[in-house]
Legacy VTK file of the C-alpha trace (Angstrom):
# vtk DataFile Version 3.0
C-alpha trace
ASCII
DATASET POLYDATA
POINTS 508 float
44.344 210.354 87.511
42.017 209.906 90.499
39.335 208.563 88.201
41.823 206.011 86.795
42.773 204.829 90.285
39.125 204.519 91.263
38.363 202.437 88.143
41.356 200.186 88.768
40.394 199.587 92.404
36.791 198.914 91.418
37.908 196.327 88.845
40.131 194.640 91.447
37.246 194.572 93.922
34.957 193.081 91.282
37.263 190.098 90.691
37.826 189.675 94.422
34.088 189.557 95.107
33.579 187.258 92.135
36.131 184.764 93.553
34.521 185.048 96.998
31.089 184.393 95.487
32.352 181.420 93.453
34.094 179.937 96.511
31.002 180.416 98.680
28.766 178.826 96.032
31.085 175.847 95.652
31.325 175.437 99.430
27.514 175.474 99.670
27.200 172.769 97.008
29.833 170.623 98.772
28.019 171.072 102.115
24.696 170.016 100.582
26.286 166.952 99.013
27.966 165.990 102.298
24.541 166.113 104.009
23.100 163.958 101.213
25.907 161.407 101.596
25.738 161.264 105.401
21.992 161.349 106.034
20.152 160.244 102.864
19.971 156.872 101.176
21.527 157.074 97.656
18.954 154.600 96.340
16.009 156.735 97.460
14.910 159.755 95.449
14.878 161.997 98.526
17.712 164.449 99.104
18.486 167.633 100.985
17.588 170.643 98.778
19.184 169.160 95.646
21.765 166.641 94.480
24.342 166.791 91.692
25.048 163.049 91.858
24.503 161.424 88.477
23.663 164.672 86.684
26.157 163.760 83.898
25.122 160.114 83.772
23.647 160.321 80.265
26.390 162.478 78.760
28.013 160.828 75.734
31.703 159.972 76.013
32.615 162.515 73.310
31.008 165.340 75.301
32.466 163.959 78.539
35.923 164.051 76.914
35.583 167.758 76.176
34.192 168.424 79.652
36.887 166.530 81.540
39.945 167.639 79.593
38.606 171.157 78.993
38.074 171.645 82.728
41.542 170.193 83.379
43.118 172.638 80.920
41.313 175.658 82.421
42.285 174.653 85.968
45.938 174.225 84.976
45.967 177.578 83.170
44.779 179.130 86.438
48.006 177.874 88.015
46.504 175.163 90.218
48.812 172.221 91.122
48.569 169.261 88.721
48.384 166.606 91.439
45.377 168.138 93.189
43.669 169.229 89.954
43.696 165.756 88.392
42.743 163.968 91.593
40.115 166.560 92.541
38.501 166.624 89.102
38.572 162.826 89.012
36.565 162.685 92.246
34.151 165.401 91.039
33.419 163.700 87.715
33.045 160.286 89.359
30.345 161.804 91.577
28.669 163.771 88.767
28.520 160.745 86.458
27.758 158.167 89.145
27.006 158.609 92.824
28.640 158.270 96.233
28.985 154.482 95.930
30.928 154.919 92.684
33.611 156.766 94.663
34.725 153.317 95.851
36.714 152.959 92.621
39.227 155.529 93.974
41.057 153.152 96.384
40.959 150.444 93.718
42.932 152.790 91.423
45.423 153.945 94.056
46.126 150.675 95.884
47.883 148.873 92.952
50.213 151.888 92.649
50.930 151.829 96.399
51.875 148.154 96.274
54.010 148.378 93.112
57.547 147.716 94.310
59.207 149.299 91.251
58.041 152.737 92.376
60.259 152.432 95.459
63.250 152.954 93.125
62.163 156.563 92.487
62.951 158.070 95.931
66.148 156.017 96.112
67.472 157.306 92.771
66.420 160.856 93.724
68.349 160.508 96.991
71.401 159.237 95.100
71.258 162.334 92.876
70.743 164.718 95.807
73.613 163.193 97.761
76.072 163.456 94.857
74.974 167.028 94.171
75.339 168.204 97.764
78.725 166.513 98.093
80.040 168.802 95.344
80.976 165.879 93.088
79.132 167.305 90.092
81.219 170.479 90.169
84.354 168.365 90.499
83.333 166.261 87.500
82.746 169.309 85.284
86.128 170.698 86.322
87.840 167.513 85.093
85.973 167.372 81.781
86.410 171.038 80.915
90.157 170.933 81.662
90.445 168.013 79.264
88.520 169.742 76.457
89.157 173.434 77.141
91.935 173.582 74.562
89.460 173.061 71.709
87.335 175.772 70.141
83.899 175.202 71.686
85.557 172.895 74.212
83.753 174.304 77.251
80.324 173.840 75.649
81.277 170.335 74.494
82.561 169.612 78.010
79.186 170.774 79.348
77.431 168.200 77.139
79.817 165.400 78.165
79.575 166.338 81.845
75.776 166.426 81.526
75.846 162.971 79.915
77.820 161.578 82.852
75.582 163.522 85.221
72.487 162.009 83.577
73.888 158.540 84.305
74.283 159.574 87.940
71.065 161.429 88.720
68.256 161.061 86.159
66.612 164.271 87.454
66.186 167.087 84.899
65.786 170.154 87.077
68.842 169.314 89.188
71.029 168.765 86.115
70.097 172.034 84.350
70.288 174.227 87.454
73.586 172.678 88.567
75.244 173.011 85.153
73.814 176.524 84.826
75.502 177.529 88.077
78.809 175.800 87.294
79.290 175.880 83.515
77.504 179.056 82.392
79.755 181.550 84.244
82.849 179.765 82.881
81.579 180.013 79.281
80.426 183.622 79.583
83.787 184.567 81.111
85.530 183.113 78.010
83.289 185.107 75.668
81.186 182.214 74.390
78.232 182.886 72.127
75.153 183.046 74.363
73.084 180.704 72.220
75.736 177.963 72.214
76.388 178.356 75.945
72.713 178.308 76.946
71.696 175.658 74.414
74.427 173.251 75.498
73.258 173.446 79.125
69.591 172.856 78.270
70.225 170.087 75.721
72.741 168.339 77.956
70.559 168.703 81.034
67.554 167.042 79.385
69.590 163.877 78.690
68.611 162.841 82.215
65.162 161.938 80.851
66.665 159.378 78.479
69.894 157.984 79.901
69.575 155.469 82.771
68.732 155.705 85.628
65.918 157.896 84.282
63.041 158.360 86.749
60.631 158.834 83.829
61.679 155.480 82.327
60.753 153.726 85.592
57.307 155.341 85.552
56.767 154.439 81.882
57.736 150.830 82.578
55.250 150.682 85.473
52.377 152.234 83.483
53.048 150.289 80.263
53.923 147.075 82.181
57.352 146.805 80.582
60.723 145.695 81.904
62.663 148.593 83.424
65.933 146.898 82.445
64.901 146.549 78.802
63.744 150.168 78.630
67.008 151.347 80.180
69.022 149.324 77.657
66.899 150.602 74.776
67.542 154.214 75.761
71.351 153.989 76.047
72.191 154.118 72.311
69.716 156.963 71.518
71.073 158.875 74.531
74.693 158.529 73.409
73.658 159.343 69.824
71.974 162.605 70.863
74.891 163.563 73.104
77.308 162.959 70.203
75.145 165.047 67.866
75.199 167.981 70.299
78.989 167.781 70.705
79.552 167.448 66.943
77.357 170.482 66.224
79.143 172.646 68.820
82.648 171.646 67.699
81.780 172.115 63.998
80.307 175.593 64.499
83.193 176.667 66.738
85.695 175.312 64.195
84.021 177.350 61.451
83.860 180.474 63.629
86.261 180.345 66.618
84.745 183.535 68.081
81.606 181.547 68.997
83.554 179.386 71.451
87.138 180.513 72.092
89.611 177.946 73.421
91.192 178.602 76.814
94.616 180.314 76.620
97.767 178.186 76.236
99.069 179.105 79.684
95.908 177.709 81.353
96.013 174.339 79.604
97.250 171.229 81.373
99.816 168.713 80.208
98.765 165.140 79.406
100.213 163.891 82.706
98.223 166.488 84.652
95.061 165.545 82.752
95.553 161.858 83.512
96.048 162.621 87.198
92.779 164.565 87.192
90.879 161.427 86.146
91.367 160.037 89.651
88.535 162.321 90.767
86.098 160.514 88.457
86.971 156.941 89.458
84.633 156.641 92.462
81.520 158.325 90.904
81.876 156.405 87.613
82.468 153.142 89.464
79.232 153.783 91.359
77.294 154.387 88.118
78.688 151.286 86.387
78.029 149.159 89.468
74.390 150.261 89.741
73.626 149.888 86.022
75.686 146.691 85.724
73.727 145.032 88.524
70.484 146.137 86.908
71.305 145.135 83.324
72.899 141.863 84.397
69.692 140.810 86.130
71.574 140.520 89.428
69.487 143.198 91.137
65.978 144.573 90.673
65.572 148.324 90.010
64.790 148.893 93.697
67.819 146.904 94.879
70.099 148.678 92.387
68.735 152.067 93.513
69.312 151.123 97.157
72.914 150.165 96.418
73.320 153.446 94.506
71.984 155.479 97.444
74.368 153.800 99.878
77.188 154.104 97.328
76.557 157.849 96.967
77.167 158.271 100.712
80.389 156.227 100.461
81.596 158.256 97.451
80.952 161.489 99.352
82.969 160.105 102.276
85.861 159.032 100.001
86.002 162.557 98.568
85.791 163.989 102.114
82.610 165.836 101.207
80.172 164.021 103.508
78.396 166.051 106.195
75.323 165.340 108.291
73.888 168.657 107.105
74.279 167.462 103.505
72.622 164.148 104.396
69.738 165.991 106.055
69.272 168.328 103.063
69.431 165.424 100.590
66.822 163.498 102.594
64.506 166.531 102.778
64.734 167.267 99.052
64.142 163.574 98.289
61.000 163.557 100.432
59.652 166.675 98.682
60.386 165.425 95.150
59.032 161.930 95.864
55.844 163.312 97.415
55.285 165.499 94.347
55.729 162.562 91.955
53.547 160.181 93.971
50.713 162.695 94.442
50.650 163.285 90.677
50.621 159.509 90.112
47.663 159.055 92.447
45.707 162.040 91.114
46.253 161.267 87.429
45.494 157.560 87.887
42.083 158.472 89.362
41.315 160.923 86.546
42.492 158.712 83.661
41.245 155.500 85.271
37.703 156.859 85.496
37.875 158.203 81.930
38.947 154.788 80.621
36.241 153.104 82.713
33.628 155.300 81.012
34.800 154.121 77.591
37.345 156.847 76.919
39.985 154.382 75.709
37.653 152.952 73.047
36.513 156.440 72.040
40.072 157.741 71.561
41.115 154.561 69.731
38.156 154.710 67.354
38.657 158.450 66.790
42.345 158.060 65.918
41.889 154.940 63.785
38.958 156.511 61.929
41.246 159.267 60.617
42.470 156.802 57.995
46.102 157.514 58.842
48.739 154.805 58.481
50.526 153.385 61.532
53.316 155.912 61.089
50.789 158.713 60.568
49.134 157.824 63.886
52.564 157.698 65.546
53.370 161.160 64.147
50.056 162.493 65.495
50.875 161.088 68.943
54.343 162.647 68.893
52.870 166.060 68.044
50.292 165.744 70.843
53.028 164.842 73.337
55.178 167.838 72.332
52.182 170.180 72.698
51.292 168.682 76.095
54.921 169.105 77.118
54.621 172.855 76.665
51.980 173.020 79.401
52.164 169.961 81.658
54.636 168.339 84.018
56.400 165.261 82.573
54.825 162.935 85.152
51.379 164.315 84.317
51.901 163.760 80.581
52.980 160.185 81.223
49.961 159.341 83.346
47.429 161.206 81.196
48.616 160.140 77.728
50.564 156.870 77.941
47.717 154.691 79.365
45.611 155.817 76.385
48.342 155.662 73.701
49.993 152.320 74.560
46.940 150.110 73.784
46.621 151.888 70.416
50.308 151.340 69.639
49.975 147.648 70.559
47.227 147.253 67.968
49.378 148.662 65.136
52.145 147.144 63.034
55.166 149.102 61.856
56.571 147.529 58.693
59.304 150.082 58.117
59.467 153.196 55.969
61.309 153.552 52.643
62.312 149.894 52.696
64.016 150.216 56.082
63.716 147.485 58.772
60.358 146.991 60.532
59.771 147.109 64.271
59.548 143.566 65.744
56.038 142.966 67.065
57.214 142.112 70.592
59.366 145.265 70.760
56.765 147.849 69.685
55.898 149.031 73.209
59.599 149.187 74.142
60.353 151.157 70.956
57.450 153.539 71.597
58.667 154.010 75.174
62.071 155.250 74.010
60.404 157.483 71.396
58.299 158.890 74.216
61.417 159.604 76.313
63.111 161.380 73.384
59.900 163.322 72.815
59.861 164.448 76.445
63.367 165.825 75.936
61.943 167.936 73.125
59.022 169.131 75.230
61.393 170.310 77.973
63.113 172.820 75.672
60.141 173.697 73.444
59.269 177.424 73.639
57.270 179.069 75.064
56.607 176.962 78.189
59.281 174.242 78.210
60.381 173.611 81.795
64.128 173.672 80.964
63.794 177.235 79.655
62.605 178.449 83.045
64.996 176.270 85.058
67.862 177.973 83.215
66.314 181.442 83.464
66.470 181.139 87.237
70.294 180.940 87.212
71.074 183.235 84.236
72.576 186.723 84.628
69.872 189.426 84.319
71.315 190.732 81.032
70.367 187.485 79.243
66.770 187.856 78.049
64.117 185.181 77.805
64.106 185.684 74.016
67.807 184.699 73.909
67.047 181.539 75.892
64.220 180.708 73.468
66.483 181.186 70.429
69.253 179.099 71.950
66.844 176.184 72.402
65.669 176.050 68.786
68.753 174.549 67.097
69.064 171.863 69.780
65.346 171.216 69.465
66.031 170.622 65.771
68.811 168.151 66.623
66.464 166.305 68.978
63.891 166.128 66.169
66.535 164.579 63.886
67.363 162.065 66.638
63.677 161.176 67.042
63.284 160.672 63.280
66.359 158.408 63.200
64.920 156.273 66.020
61.657 155.970 64.051
63.308 155.130 60.720
65.954 152.837 62.234
64.250 151.031 65.151
67.393 148.960 65.662
68.899 152.015 67.399
66.434 151.247 70.197
65.938 147.475 69.967
69.491 146.249 69.207
70.972 146.441 72.723
67.962 144.917 74.572
67.897 142.123 71.980
71.622 141.530 72.440
71.370 141.321 76.245
67.995 139.666 76.745
67.652 137.813 73.441
LINES 1 509
508 0 1 2 3 4 5 6 7 8 9 10 11 12 13 14 15 16 17 18 19 20 21 22 23 24 25 26 27 28 29 30 31 32 33 34 35 36 37 38 39 40 41 42 43 44 45 46 47 48 49 50 51 52 53 54 55 56 57 58 59 60 61 62 63 64 65 66 67 68 69 70 71 72 73 74 75 76 77 78 79 80 81 82 83 84 85 86 87 88 89 90 91 92 93 94 95 96 97 98 99 100 101 102 103 104 105 106 107 108 109 110 111 112 113 114 115 116 117 118 119 120 121 122 123 124 125 126 127 128 129 130 131 132 133 134 135 136 137 138 139 140 141 142 143 144 145 146 147 148 149 150 151 152 153 154 155 156 157 158 159 160 161 162 163 164 165 166 167 168 169 170 171 172 173 174 175 176 177 178 179 180 181 182 183 184 185 186 187 188 189 190 191 192 193 194 195 196 197 198 199 200 201 202 203 204 205 206 207 208 209 210 211 212 213 214 215 216 217 218 219 220 221 222 223 224 225 226 227 228 229 230 231 232 233 234 235 236 237 238 239 240 241 242 243 244 245 246 247 248 249 250 251 252 253 254 255 256 257 258 259 260 261 262 263 264 265 266 267 268 269 270 271 272 273 274 275 276 277 278 279 280 281 282 283 284 285 286 287 288 289 290 291 292 293 294 295 296 297 298 299 300 301 302 303 304 305 306 307 308 309 310 311 312 313 314 315 316 317 318 319 320 321 322 323 324 325 326 327 328 329 330 331 332 333 334 335 336 337 338 339 340 341 342 343 344 345 346 347 348 349 350 351 352 353 354 355 356 357 358 359 360 361 362 363 364 365 366 367 368 369 370 371 372 373 374 375 376 377 378 379 380 381 382 383 384 385 386 387 388 389 390 391 392 393 394 395 396 397 398 399 400 401 402 403 404 405 406 407 408 409 410 411 412 413 414 415 416 417 418 419 420 421 422 423 424 425 426 427 428 429 430 431 432 433 434 435 436 437 438 439 440 441 442 443 444 445 446 447 448 449 450 451 452 453 454 455 456 457 458 459 460 461 462 463 464 465 466 467 468 469 470 471 472 473 474 475 476 477 478 479 480 481 482 483 484 485 486 487 488 489 490 491 492 493 494 495 496 497 498 499 500 501 502 503 504 505 506 507
């Protein structure tokens, strides 16, 4: 026993000393390079002890690809934050490939992002979501929906999907939606004896609708990166979002109809009359009016995304006051959470733009394009390959990181392809390809959020589940809804009009 303890301690000490040695070595290299930058001319061959500047200058882009993305993967697997990993590695590789003067490309990558006005909509929409959540309006909304549908078999799970759909149109933030519905809806379903997989799956599937349904934060970022209209992308995502929500509800109601024990209806004595149900709808008037006002101003071209988000933020405060739920403590908490979430998103944007921007500058875009096109796959084959890559990335990376690492590389490839339709079905109009791909990307991100083993939604829900529900149960509950999302993605690919019809109708 003593021998075992001694071996264990020795092993722990070995790794501790190894980390200390690695940190000291890295610090020494950084110190030497700082001396070189401050006191030695970069155009002279003299340096202090040694210099790593330009040591990767002659590395081919294929080898540089493996080096950059392999190092990124290892750093992320070590649990380091994405924002600092991408930005830090970007700076390191810029110096290793070039020299200290090449570091001047960093502000040129960040400044256009800092001056992009569309990004100002992100903190405003996050604040709108935080304000509505802290005012207790989300709980109130679920209460209304579940009392309307509780009399049906599977009604509580279906109500969770519908409430999540409305919630998605209010907040557009995934983590908040899943955690909130997990706290509110899950205890109600478990109390009624609902099947765990239906109860958990409905919360995760409904919660991820916030990625797709406006005002999605991810859609704003995609529009900025791909240089698309936010309004068009929002319009293109409405029909797929409603379609997926309807598929979830239909599946739950069908299974509960076939086997009522999976989702028992609430007892007769707890059900409300029609008059009582209609009176309950008064609680939804103000929040829904806020949502329709914000989206109406945006879609009608009356307000820009930033202006619409500003009106939504102010409207969220007014709605909280109307419902007598406004407090200065709630305002303070909403502001603090908005600052934290916005800082996280913006740091990832800056870090990833440095990393990807340098990679593209070194010829990475051409290398990836040539590699993919040389596979001999058709346009739809290349699209399928991209979708698979995005799902795999979604198992490991944050959604903002995936957007900024993959979309700048994928969009130029998609622009160069034509999609003439499969099985005689309609083609994708040439001017709508990037819009169509953007909605496919948003649907794909929904899938990545609930894809075992590392989908973010799985762990958001685990944090609010009772201890008796295992992680394996959460994984199983995600699979059927993952299958439904796959069907929805395939329908959007085969029938591009699902995406392009509404933007074409509004914008022509």
